[in-house]
N, C-alpha and C positions, 0 to 999 in steps of 0.2 A: 504494503500497499504506500510506495513510494509517493512525495506530493500532497498524500490525503490528509487532510486535518482532520483531527479524529476528537471531539468534542464531548462531552460529557457534562449535559448541563444537570443542573440541580439545587435544590432550594436554601439559597446559601442564607436564609432564617432558622433554618431546620439544626440542633446538635446535631441529632443521628445521622440526616446529609451531608453534614460538615465530615462527622468522622470517617463515616464511607468514602468520602472524597479523598481524606486522609489517608485512609487503607489504599484506595488506591495509587496514593501518592506512593506509598512506599511500596509495590508491589509492580508498578510498574518504573520500572529502574533503564529502559531505554528513553524513559520521558517522551513517549509518544503522544498521550494522551493529554489533552486541554480541557481546562477549563471553562464554563460559563452559567449565569443565571439563567434558573428553568422561564425568571420572569421576562426573558429577550424572545421567550416564543407563544406571551400571551393569547396575539392577535393571528399565531396560526394552529395552535394543538385545542382539546379540544379543553375545556375547565376541568373537565376530570382530571387529566393529566397534569399534576404540579409534583412533581418531585424528584423521580428522575426519568431523564430522556436520553440516548445513547445516538449518537451519531457517527457514524465509523465508515463499512460498506454499503449502509443502507440505514434508517433509520428504528430505533429500535425502542420501544417502549414498554413501562410496567414490569415484570418476571422476565419478560426478553433483553432488556435493558441490562438488567444485571446481571446475568449470566453471560453474557457478551463481553461489556465491558470486564470485568474477572475474569474472563478467557481473555481476553487480549491484555491485559494488564499482568497475567500469569506468563503469558506465550506460550501456553497452553490449552487445550478442550476439556479438560476437564469438567470444567462445570457444567457442561453442555450434556450430563448425566441429568442434571435437572429437567434437560428437556423431555424425558419420559414420563414426567407428572404431565399429565392433562391442562393445557395453558388456561382452562376455567379454574380449575385447584391453585395452578401457583398463582393467579392475578386474584383472587378474591384472598388470598395469604397476603400478598403483596398489600391489596389495595386497604387491606386490615391496620397493616403496619402504617401506612400511608395515613389514615385517618385519623389514628392514634397517634402518629409522632410527634404532636407538639408537648403534646402530655409530660413528655420526659425534659422540655425545656426549664417546667418549674416556674416560668418569669426571668429566667437568666439571661442575660443577654449572650446572645452566641456570635463568636468572633473568627472569621476563615480562618486555620490553621497559616503560616507563613510559608509555607511549604506548595500549601494549596493554592494560598493567593499570585504567587510567581509563577504556575501556570495559567493563571487566568487570560484570557485570551480579548475579554472586554473589561470596561471600566461600571457598566452598569448593572449596578444589583452588584456592587461589590464595595465590602465595608472597608 
């Protein structure tokens, strides 16, 4: 995928999403994956997609986004094993987590990790 910009769009106001982005930075030793705020896709995506979207060779949403970004970050296809679970079940679990993710914040301010901030390709939505 030489020359292709790979982007993980995530909710930069969410502690859980920021932790996930930090994990991707740690796993992506080749530094191929960049980050942007999911807010940049507000006028493009359906409203129910508000936490993680992944763009690499295609556009992935919900559980597929998590699986694909983990595969790319690790340089393996090991996470594809989760595709054996029907997408309707994977996405229900994903949506349950996405709906409840702000409960983890407990009013805390969410600061983007410096390692993630270094790979943000847009200033819009970053703190």
